[in-house]
TORKOLVO-521262 format. One record per residue (C-alpha): residue in one letter; x, y, z. Coordinates in steps of 0.02 Angstrom, whole numbers, plus 50000, padded with zeros to 5 digits. Last residue first. Layout:
N
AXYZ
...
This chain:
368
D555375237951534
H554455254051497
L555005271751461
P553715285651474
L554025292251345
Q554305286451166
V556035285751093
V557075293450954
L558945290350981
L560285293650853
K561465279250878
G563355277450900
A564655280050768
M565495293650872
T564465308250808
V562855298150834
G563275296751020
G561655290251091
D561285307051171
M559635303051261
A560095301951446
I558675298751566
A558815305151743
L557875300851904
G558175282051907
D559345283252054
A560475294751954
Y560365283551798
V559285278651651
H560215277051485
P559225278551324
G559285264851191
E560335252151096
V562035260451112
V563455250751029
P565145259151049
R566465255650920
S567845243450961
G567015229450868
E567365237550700
A569225235750732
G570335250350777
D570665266550684
A569875277550816
A570485266450957
D572175275050962
E571275291351006
T570755283351169
G569135277251240
V568045284151380
E566885270651448
G566385280851599
L564545276351583
L564125294751560
Y565415295251422
P564645280351334
I562945289051345
P563515304651254
S563315320451358
H562175333951277
G560465325651287
H559245326851432
V557685319251510
I557435323751693
R556205313551794
R554745316851912
G554225334051851
G554275351151924
Y555415366251894
A556225370152060
A556045353652149
L556455344151991
L558045354151972
E558605351452149
R558115333152139
V559265330751989
A560725338052084
Q560335326652231
P560355311552118
G562015316552044
D562995318852204
D563785301552189
D564235304052006
R563255306451845
F561955319751873
A563065335151850
F563995326951705
R563985342551593
K564395360751569
T564055367651395
F562535377251455
K563625387351570
R564855392051431
F563465396651309
L562625408151435
D564295416251480
W564675418651297
C562965426451267
E563255438951407
D564975443151344
A564375445651165
D562895456851212
N561465454251088
R560135460751210
N558925448751120
L559965433651164
I560015438451348
E558155441851348
H557785424951272
V558805415951406
N557925426251541
D556195422051475
N556595403551460
V557285402451638
D555875412951711
A554505402551630
I555295386451693
T555315393251868
T556695397951991
G557675407351861
Y559295408951761
E560575402351884
L559515386451910
Y559845381951729
A561685379551778
T561195363051861
T561955353351718
D561505338251611
S561185349351457
H559735349151336
M558205350351446
L556565341051466
L555775338851638
H554645323651618
G553055322951721
D551935322451568
E552885336551483
E553955349851570
V554985362251470
V556725369851482
A557855380051364
D556515387151249
L556895390651067
R556665408651007
A558495411650964
M558555395950857
W557065401150749
Q557735418650727
L559445412350674
H558655399950553
V557535413050475
D559025424950460
Q559945412550352
L561345399950379
R561855391850215
D563685397450217
M563815394050406
D563175376350382
N564375372750239
K565795379650340
Q565505366650473
G565805369850659
G566515354650747
N566795360850923
L568495369150891
L567765378350744
W566355385550848
A567515389750991
A568665399450877
Q567205408950800
F566415412250970
T567975420951029
A569055419551186
T569845431151312
G570585427751483
A569995416951626
G568265424551656
S567785421251477
N567825439351425
V567375439651240
P568435444651094
T567495448150931
D568065434950806
G566335430850746
F565005440150850
R563335437150769
K563685421550665
A564855413250789
G563685417750934
I562135410350848
L563135394750807
L563725392850986
L562015396051061
E561275382750949
H562735371550995
N562325373451178
G560605366451148
M558955375651136
L557405364951141
A556315359450997
K554505356750954
C553485345450841
Y551625346150876
G550025336650858
G548375341150775
A548825336850596
A549115355050546
A550245357150697
A551245341750645
E551525348550467
A552095365550529
S553325357950655
L553875345350525
R554445359550413
M555445368050551
V556235351550602
L556705347650422
D557475365150396
I558445363350556
V559145346350503
G559595353050330
I560515367250415
G561535354450510
D562005344550356
P563665335350364
G563905331550549
R565085339850674
D564025355450697
T562125357450694
F560525351650774
D561065352150957
G559385352451047
L558225340651143
F556965338351001
W555195335751063
L553835326450970
R551985326151019
T550865314250923
N549215321250858
G549385313650683
A551015303950666
S551285304850479
W552375320450461
H553205320650291
G554875312650243
E554275304650082
S554245287150155
D553125293250296
I553625302150458
L553325298050641
D553195279450606
Q554535275850741
E555725268650611
A555335283550500
L555945295650634
A557575285750654
A557875284650465
L557555303250440
L558725307250585
E560095296050518
D559965304250348
L560025321650425
Y561585319150532
G561945337350567
H562275336050755
V560685325950796
D560695325950986
G559265316051061
V557465315151003
V555945314151118
Y554245306251091
L552565309251178
P550965300051133
G549405309051072
L548545325351109
G546685328951111
D546565331151296
P548245332851384
V549025315951429
A548845311651612
A550465308851703
Q551105290951705
T551455281851862
E552835270751928
V554025272951779
P555035257451749
A556925258151749
V557825255751584
T559605249351590
V560825251751448
Q562215239151428
V563545245351309
T563795230851192
D565395221051186
G566955224151086
R567855237351185
N568895252551146
I567565265951144
V567905277350999
P568545294451048
L567335308351004
D567485318450843
R567185302950739
E565895311150625
T567075325950606
P567025325750416
T567435343450359
Y566135349550237
G566775364650139
E565965359949978
P564445349050006
P564595330350024
E564205320249867
D562905306449888
D562225310249715
P561355325849783
F561775330449962
A560495329150100
N558865338450087
G558705353750200
P557765364350073
H556225353350087
D555335344049949
L556735332849887
V556585317850001
H556995305249862
E558815304449916
Y558255296450078
S560075290250102
P559655275650214
A560805275150365
Q562535267450367
S563415283750341
Q565275282150309
V566105298250359
P567985298250344
V569025295650504
Q570155309250577
A569765307650761
Y569415324350844
P570175326351015
P568945326451161
V567905342051197
R567805344951383
F567085362251345
D567555369051516
R569365371251468
L569015383751331
T569715399451417
A571155388551478
T571835388451303
R571575377251153
V572595384051009
V571715379850847
P572645371350703
G571855373950534
Q570215365550494
G569865349850395
A569575339650550
G569715350750701
Q571525352650763
T571925354450946
M573635361450986
S573875360751174
G573915374851297
E573805372251482
V573825391051490
M574345400651335
């Protein structure tokens, strides 16, 4: 074991974290029970991804809602929004563009956020006509109902298409992780620094038994077909704040085709390498960040990158401690909206719902 430390996921047995997992940058899980503050939407019964009846969590759910350290400060995280100089023309017949940050199984919070933007009605059905809605990935793990989130997005995709709009999704690193855990389980993979397994990585990163038990072929096929990168109205949408996408192609089409080919080949080592690279983060955060963004924009087009993956408090460097996990209410991060950074070229959309932050659903382009 290299740099080994015992990391225990909530409700799981101890997992040895070795150097093969060092790129995850997964902070210790904080053992705090889930207390959802979002509406329960118990009346949304017409899709198989409904939340739990009678507010009871499913068997096998391990509450990792507080899997990231709580920010040890009492004031609000200040999020700046830079104006967009020009807006690309909207394709004929299509409406406004919305994006959704990381969901991580928080179905109630997602329903509440979509309803707040009038994208769904009180019954949880699409009500936004020809609006365009993009999810930036990471639907499962850590939260209580990842499969329910996927079922909801699949249903809304059909309803939006019927209404003249669309609801689409990008592939996040947790989709790759769940696919790998289901396909390869405990099969050793060559990480470049020893061996690892998708199963161990999935558990370490908040994998939920309830999600694995309910995972069906239709979910696996849907996830495996998701694109990794798209461009909409001058916005380059991707899940991870990394330049690793450039290793898979010089055009958007090449990147998506190569990712799909890797998943179709079903090679454990190839899938692991893809997952590992898409788990990297913070490429746009520091002094070299603007240049990293420009490299991606030059290759794939667009004027701004919009991504999830890295929680906004982490991008702001407000990393808390485990001791803050049981601190006062005021120590929890307050994220009111997306974070614009890297000389205004990048927009972060992960509001940190897993750390008592906010599940962000916003319209693009951003305005003051």
